[in-house]
C-alpha positions as CSV (number, residue, x, y, z in Angstrom):
1,X,0.0,0.0,0.0
2,X,1.4,3.4,-0.9
3,X,1.5,6.4,1.4
4,X,-1.1,8.1,-0.8
5,X,-3.5,5.2,-0.5
6,X,-2.9,5.0,3.3
7,X,-3.5,8.7,3.7
8,X,-6.7,8.5,1.6
9,X,-8.0,5.5,3.6
10,X,-7.1,7.2,6.9
11,X,-8.8,10.4,5.8
12,X,-12.0,8.5,4.9
13,X,-12.0,6.8,8.3
14,X,-11.5,10.0,10.2
15,X,-14.3,11.8,8.3
16,X,-16.6,8.8,8.7
17,X,-16.0,8.7,12.4
18,X,-16.9,12.4,12.5
19,X,-20.0,11.8,10.4
20,X,-18.8,14.0,7.5
21,X,-18.2,11.2,4.9
22,X,-16.6,13.0,1.9
23,X,-16.6,16.7,3.0
24,X,-13.0,17.8,3.0
25,X,-11.6,14.4,2.2
26,X,-8.8,15.8,0.0
27,X,-7.7,18.3,2.6
28,X,-7.6,15.7,5.4
29,X,-5.8,13.3,3.1
30,X,-3.1,15.8,2.3
31,X,-2.6,16.5,6.0
32,X,-2.3,12.8,6.8
33,X,0.1,12.3,3.9
34,X,2.3,15.1,5.1
35,X,2.4,13.6,8.6
36,X,3.3,10.2,7.2
37,X,6.1,11.6,5.1
38,X,7.5,13.5,8.1
39,X,7.5,10.3,10.1
40,X,9.2,8.4,7.2
41,X,11.9,11.0,6.9
42,X,12.5,11.1,10.7
43,X,12.7,7.3,10.8
44,X,15.1,7.2,7.8
45,X,17.3,9.7,9.5
46,X,17.2,7.7,12.7
47,X,18.3,4.6,10.7
48,X,21.1,6.5,9.1
49,X,22.3,7.7,12.5
50,X,22.2,4.2,13.9
51,X,24.1,2.8,10.9
52,X,26.8,5.4,11.4
53,X,27.2,4.6,15.0
54,X,27.2,0.8,14.7
55,X,29.4,0.7,11.7
56,X,31.9,3.3,12.8
57,X,34.9,1.0,12.2
58,X,33.7,0.7,8.6
59,X,32.5,4.2,7.8
60,X,32.7,3.5,4.1
61,X,29.9,0.9,4.5
62,X,27.9,3.3,6.7
63,X,28.1,6.0,4.0
64,X,27.1,3.5,1.3
65,X,24.1,2.5,3.3
66,X,23.2,6.1,4.1
67,X,23.5,7.0,0.4
68,X,21.2,4.1,-0.6
69,X,18.6,5.2,2.0
70,X,18.7,8.7,0.6
71,X,18.2,7.5,-3.0
72,X,15.2,5.4,-1.9
73,X,13.7,8.4,-0.1
74,X,14.2,10.6,-3.2
75,X,12.5,7.9,-5.3
76,X,9.6,7.6,-2.7
77,X,9.0,11.4,-2.7
78,X,9.1,11.5,-6.5
79,X,6.6,8.7,-6.7
80,X,4.3,10.4,-4.1
81,X,4.6,13.8,-5.9
82,X,3.6,12.2,-9.2
83,X,0.4,10.9,-7.5
84,X,-0.9,14.4,-6.8
């Protein structure tokens, strides 16, 4: 499931629980999507920090892993942006 789909489904659940069904669904979906992306970015940065700490004897490996995580994040953001 993509972040966009998760955000849309969550927005629908929120609005349904509030008894508003579709009113404002797009706005709520964008807010949820933004929150999810923020969490993903913070989690990724946390992973990069841990990799750098645990792999300090082999910093080259840590840099390679960090670079790969950054490339995947860029691809994720590009894919999400194209869904808008």
